[in-house]
N, C-alpha and C positions, 0 to 999 in steps of 0.2 A: 444567483447561480444555482442550478439544480445539482443534485448529487451526481457524481460521475465516477467511473472506474479508472483506476490508475495502476500503472506498473512502476515499481521503484526498485532499482538495482543498486546494491552496495557491494563493495569489495569485502571479501572474507565472510565471517560468520557473525551473526547478530547475537550479542550477549543475552543470556536467559532472562535477565532483569527487564530488558526491553521487550522480549517476546511475550511476556505475560501482559504487557500493555497493548499488544497488537492482536488481541483476540478476534477482532472483526476482519482481519486481513489474512489471506492465505500466504503462508511462508514456505518457500521451497529453496533448497540449497542446490545450486548448480555450480559446483566448484569451477573457478575460485570465487564465485559470487553467491549472494543470497538475493532472492527475488521476492518482493512483497507484491501482492496483487489483491485489489479489492476496491470497494466504494468508499469514498470520503465525502462528507456532507457539503463541504465548501472549500474555498481557497485558503481560508485560515487554517483548516485542518491539514491541508497539504503542507503549508509553511511550517506548522507546528511539528509535523512528522519529520520534515527535513531538518529543522532546528534540533530536534531530539537526537537524530542520527549524528549530526555534526557534533553535538555536545558530548557524545560518547566516543568521538574520535574516529568514527567510521567514514570511509571514503565513498562519497556518493558518485555513482557512475552514470545513472540515468533516471529521470523522472519523465514518464510518458502518460499523457491522458489518452485512454483508449477510445477509438471511434465508437459510435453508438452500436454498430454491428458486432463489435467485439466485446461489448459490455454484457455481463450476465443478465439474463432476463428474469424478472421477478414473476413468479407464478401468479395468475389472477386470484384475487381475493374471493373465496367461495361464498362469503357473506353478501356479495353484491348481486 
């Protein structure tokens, strides 16, 4: 499976200890939810993120794989 972009919504605010682990994701607070958005390399990374959120007692609201047209585009490599 190729890397894909995801949107993950959880109830409330994500603790600072987890935020430091989520450097590669965009985090925005849209009260009463926190939204994570970004690319994950494979399905095991998605499951790992969900497990970590669950382990912290956060309530998962939604996990959504974004369609290709909504995924951030990577700029072309100038070395090519």
